[in-house]
Structures are given as structure tokens and as C-alpha cells.
C-alpha positions in Angstrom: 0.0 0.0 0.0 1.3 3.5 -0.9 1.9 5.7 2.1 1.5 9.4 1.8 3.9 11.4 3.9 1.7 14.3 4.8 3.4 17.6 5.7 1.9 20.3 7.9 0.7 23.3 6.0 3.4 25.9 5.9 2.9 29.4 7.2 4.4 30.6 4.0 1.6 28.9 2.0 -1.3 30.0 4.3 -1.0 32.5 7.2 -1.0 30.7 10.5 -4.2 32.4 11.5 -5.9 31.1 8.4 -7.0 27.7 7.2 -9.0 24.9 8.8 -8.0 24.1 12.5 -6.4 20.6 12.5 -3.5 19.5 14.7 -0.4 21.2 13.3 -2.5 22.0 10.1 -2.1 18.4 9.0 -4.8 16.9 6.6 -8.0 15.7 8.2 -8.8 12.2 7.2 -11.8 10.2 8.0 -10.1 6.8 7.5 -6.8 6.0 9.3 -5.9 3.3 6.8 -2.3 3.7 5.6 -1.3 6.0 8.6 1.6 5.2 10.9 0.4 7.7 13.6 -2.5 10.0 14.1 -3.8 12.8 16.3 -7.3 12.2 17.6 -9.5 14.5 19.8 -11.4 13.0 22.7 -13.9 15.7 23.9 -14.9 14.7 27.3 -15.5 16.3 30.7 -18.4 14.5 32.3 -16.0 12.4 34.3 -14.8 15.4 36.3 -15.9 16.1 39.8 -15.4 19.9 40.0 -14.2 22.2 37.2 -15.4 21.2 33.8 -14.3 22.4 30.4 -11.9 19.7 29.1 -14.5 18.9 26.4 -13.0 21.9 24.6 -9.4 20.8 25.1 -8.7 19.2 21.7 -10.2 22.1 19.8 -8.0 24.6 21.7 -4.9 22.4 21.3 -5.5 22.3 17.6 -5.9 26.1 17.5 -2.6 26.7 19.3 -0.7 24.1 17.3 -0.5 26.5 14.3 2.8 27.8 15.8 4.6 24.4 15.6 6.9 23.7 12.7 7.7 20.2 11.4 11.3 19.9 12.4 12.4 19.4 16.1 15.5 21.7 16.5 16.5 20.2 19.8 16.3 16.4 19.0 16.8 16.6 15.2 13.6 14.6 14.7 11.8 15.0 11.4 8.7 12.8 12.0 6.9 13.8 8.8 9.8 12.6 6.6 9.4 9.1 7.8 5.9 8.6 9.2 2.5 9.0 7.6 0.6 11.3 10.0 -2.8 13.0 9.9 -5.6 14.3 12.1 -8.5 11.9 12.2 -10.8 14.3 14.0 -12.8 13.8 17.2 -14.4 10.8 18.8 -18.2 11.4 18.9 -18.6 11.0 22.7 -22.0 11.0 24.4 -22.2 14.3 26.4 -25.0 12.8 28.5 -23.6 9.4 29.4 -20.1 8.8 30.7 -20.3 5.0 30.5 -21.5 5.2 26.9 -18.7 7.6 26.1 -16.3 5.0 27.6 -17.7 2.4 25.2 -17.5 4.7 22.2 -13.9 5.6 22.9 -12.8 2.0 23.2 -14.6 1.1 20.0 -13.1 4.0 18.1 -9.6 3.2 19.4 -9.9 -0.5 18.6 -10.6 0.5 15.0 -7.6 2.8 14.9 -5.3 0.2 16.4 -6.6 -2.5 14.0 -5.2 -0.4 11.2 -1.7 -0.4 12.7 -1.8 3.2 13.8 -0.1 4.6 16.9 -2.6 7.2 18.2 -1.9 10.4 20.0 -5.0 11.4 21.9 -6.0 15.0 22.8 -8.3 15.3 25.8 -10.5 15.5 27.5 -10.7 14.4 31.2 -8.6 11.5 32.4 -11.4 9.0 32.4 -10.6 8.4 28.8 -7.4 6.5 29.5 -9.4 3.5 30.7 -11.2 2.8 27.4 -8.0 3.6 25.6 -6.0 1.1 27.6 -8.7 -1.5 27.1 -8.3 -1.1 23.3 -4.5 -1.0 23.6 -4.7 -4.3 25.6 -6.8 -5.8 22.9 -4.1 -5.1 20.4 -0.9 -5.4 22.4 -1.7 -7.3 25.6 -0.6 -6.0 28.9 1.5 -2.8 28.5 4.0 -0.8 30.6 2.6 2.6 31.6 4.3 5.9 31.9 1.8 8.1 33.8 2.7 11.7 34.3 0.2 13.4 36.6 -0.3 15.4 39.8 -2.7 12.6 41.0 -2.4 8.9 41.1 -5.9 8.4 39.8 -6.4 5.2 41.9 -9.6 6.1 43.8 -11.8 3.1 44.2 -15.0 5.2 43.7 -15.9 8.8 43.3 -19.4 9.7 44.6 -20.1 6.0 44.4 -19.1 5.7 40.7 -16.3 3.3 39.8 -15.6 5.1 36.5 -14.5 8.8 36.7 -11.4 10.8 36.1 -9.9 9.8 39.4 -10.3 6.0 39.0 -8.8 4.9 35.7 -5.4 3.7 36.9 -7.0 1.5 39.6 -9.4 0.0 37.1 -6.6 -0.6 34.6 -4.6 -2.5 37.2 -7.6 -4.5 38.3 -8.5 -5.4 34.7 -4.9 -6.5 34.0 -4.4 -3.9 31.3 -1.0 -2.7 32.5 2.1 -4.3 34.0 2.8 -2.4 37.3 6.3 -3.9 37.5 7.3 -2.1 34.4 5.2 1.1 35.1 6.0 4.5 36.6 4.0 7.5 37.9 5.8 10.8 37.9 4.9 14.2 39.4 2.4 13.0 42.1 1.7 15.7 44.8 -0.8 17.7 46.7 -3.4 16.7 49.3 -5.3 13.5 49.6 -7.7 11.5 51.8 -5.0 9.1 53.2 -1.5 7.9 52.6 -3.0 5.0 50.6 -3.7 7.5 47.7 0.0 7.1 46.8 0.8 3.8 48.6 -1.7 1.7 46.7 0.1 2.0 43.4 3.4 1.3 45.2 2.0 -1.9 46.6 0.9 -3.0 43.1 4.5 -2.6 41.9 4.5 0.9 40.3 7.6 3.1 40.6 6.1 6.3 42.2 8.1 9.5 41.8 6.5 12.3 43.8 7.0 15.9 42.5 9.2 16.7 45.5 11.7 14.2 44.3 11.9 16.1 41.0 12.5 19.6 42.4 15.7 21.3 41.4 17.1 18.5 39.2 17.2 17.1 35.7 14.9 14.2 35.0 17.3 12.7 32.5 18.7 10.2 35.0 15.2 9.2 36.0 14.3 8.4 32.4 17.4 6.2 32.1 15.8 4.2 35.0 12.4 4.2 33.3 13.9 2.9 30.0 15.6 0.1 31.8 12.4 -0.7 33.7 10.2 -0.8 30.6 12.8 -2.6 28.5 11.4 -4.0 25.2 7.8 -4.1 26.4 5.1 -2.2 24.6 4.5 1.0 26.6 1.8 3.6 26.7 2.2 7.2 27.9 -0.6 9.2 29.5 0.3 12.8 30.3 -2.0 14.9 32.5 -1.3 18.6 32.0 -1.8 19.2 35.7 1.5 17.4 36.3 3.0 20.8 35.4 3.0 23.6 38.0 -0.1 25.7 37.5 2.2 28.8 37.1 3.0 27.2 33.6 -0.3 25.4 32.9 -3.2 27.1 34.8 -5.8 25.8 32.2 -6.8 22.6 33.9 -9.5 21.4 36.3 -7.4 20.2 39.2 -4.3 22.4 39.6 -1.8 21.6 42.3 1.1 23.9 43.3 4.7 22.6 43.2 4.5 20.8 40.0 6.9 19.9 37.2 8.7 22.5 35.0 8.0 22.4 31.3 11.7 21.6 30.8 11.4 18.5 33.0 8.3 17.4 31.1 10.3 17.6 27.9 13.0 15.5 29.5 10.4 12.9 30.3 8.9 12.8 26.8 12.2 12.9 25.0 13.5 10.2 27.4 11.0 7.8 25.8 13.0 7.6 22.6 13.9 4.1 21.8 11.0 2.6 23.7 8.1 0.7 21.9 5.7 3.5 22.4 2.4 2.2 21.1 0.5 5.4 21.8 0.1 8.3 24.0 -2.3 11.0 25.2 -2.3 14.4 26.7 -5.3 15.1 28.8 -7.1 17.6 31.2 -6.6 20.8 29.1 -9.5 23.1 30.1 -9.7 26.2 27.9 -12.1 28.1 30.2 -9.2 28.4 32.7 -6.6 29.2 30.1 -7.4 32.7 28.9 -3.9 33.2 27.4 -3.9 29.9 25.5 -0.5 29.0 27.1 -1.7 25.7 28.5 -3.0 24.5 25.2 0.1 25.8 23.4 2.3 23.8 25.8 0.1 20.8 25.3 0.3 21.0 21.5 4.1 21.1 21.8 4.2 18.2 24.1 2.1 16.2 21.6 4.5 17.0 18.9 7.3 15.8 21.1 5.5 12.6 21.7 5.2 12.2 17.9 9.0 12.7 17.7 9.8 9.7 19.9 7.5 7.2 18.1 9.3 4.2 16.6 10.3 4.8 13.0 10.9 8.5 13.3 13.9 9.8 11.2 16.6 11.7 13.0 19.4 13.7 11.3 22.6 11.7 11.4 
């Protein structure tokens, strides 16, 4: 099958404030057949317990992505020269039914993965990672997980519900979707209900790295440990924007002070180079709390960085 190596629309061909809003101004395609990777929006916020607004996250990330150029000057990655990439649009979630939305997301992802695509999801509240991991498991089996977040998301229930944005990692472990012994949680911090909020994932076998352990240091050495821990296993990355300090990313529903720096986040993502990254997502961007657009702009750049570490990406010699 012929593969089309799509290129983002250049600002010299169309002003960056013009044109249709797709991720990085890539073509929008309805069928992922023939793609190596894709960006997919997951508009969802009915899994949140307080501040809503992440249903608009993918749209705003796309709008801010117009500033991103196709070549990574820091890592020398040129993803569009070796991978066929496009924007497949948004998953048609059900705004009135969270459990139905979970079903829809899993079905949509299963279709993408069945075509051999490595998806990069744009969210959307963190509930979405449960159906994504269910679909990933159907394709790849149990995977390692790199979870970057202010919160462990291992609540047993929230207001009596077993599926919400604070429960997906516990459900994923219980369902055997991830391998805790190869997995890591980075950036956890803030207040909780009990020590078990962070101790539960430790007991399952996760490597838990609180935000305080990241202060005033490079995370390059940590990512060397992560690469050794993951090894050759398929790995999925889920990145909650609230892992960043809210001084850098205020546009999110559950901000916590004392978070990661953007530079540290870049070290984490770039540190995944060489791993069998089967997909990734960036979640919890809430435009109503992001009046400058900086949170969505940061998210868009992180998604590009995730694309740059997918297997098969060409790097300058």
C-alpha cells in the first residue's frame, strides 16, 4: 500500500491564523488506513468532579498548534519525513452518558489500532485513558505505563461511581491492562484522603516519583531508569497537563502547586525515545481556565514531542 507522507501546511503557504484548524495543520482524514500515527481528539469532561471544560481541550490544542513547525530543532527529529501522520478528527462522545462515552472511545480506538496506527490522543478528562487502555490491551496485551500526573488516579470510587477521572489507573490495574512492575507514575503531589492514595500503586509494583523528588534536578537520570524498567515491552504514555506547576499550565480542572517544570516534562517525553511506544495521550486541558492559551500551546508542543519519539521517526545523522 502506498503511504502518503503528509506535511503540515506551511505558514508561507497559508497564514498561521488562516485555514482549517487541525493538529499542526495536517490533513484531516476520516479513515486512518495507511497512517503510521494519528492525532485524535477526545472531547470529554463528564468524568470530572469539580471544574469542567476539558471537552473543549482538543479544539484549543489544535488552534494553538499552528505555531509548531515540522522539524524538532532540539532532537533533530523529522517525523513527517518518515511517518504518515494525519488528524482523524474527534471521537463522537456522548455528552449525557459517561459509561456510553467510555464504550464509544474503546470502539473508536480499537478500529484505529486495528489499522496499525499509533494514536496520540488529545483530551479531555482522564477518564478516557481507561477505554484507551482497554483497546490497547486488545491489540498489544498488557503494557507498561508511563503516567505523568499530579494525581495517582487510583480512587476506588468517586461519589459512588467506579468510572470517573480519578479512578482509571486502579481500574486498569484491576483489569490486567497494565504491568505495574514495568510502570511509573511521575509528578504526584498535593493533598489526599489518606497515605494510601499514593501507597496503593506502590503496593501494586509501580515506581512512584513524587513531584518533590523532581524539584531542582534534571529528570534525565530518572528516564534512564524508566527505559531500563520498561525494556522492550510495549509502553503507553498518559500525560495529564496538571503534572505541570499551574504557574505554567493554569488551564486545567485540578491544579496543584509545586509541579513539574516544562523543561522536565520535555525530558520525560524525550526520554521515551527508543521505547516501543504504542500510543500516548495528553489530557485535562481546560480552555475556560486558560485565557492566554499558554496551557493549550504547551500541550500542543508536548504532543509534537510525543510524535517525535515514536518508533520509526527519522533523525538527522
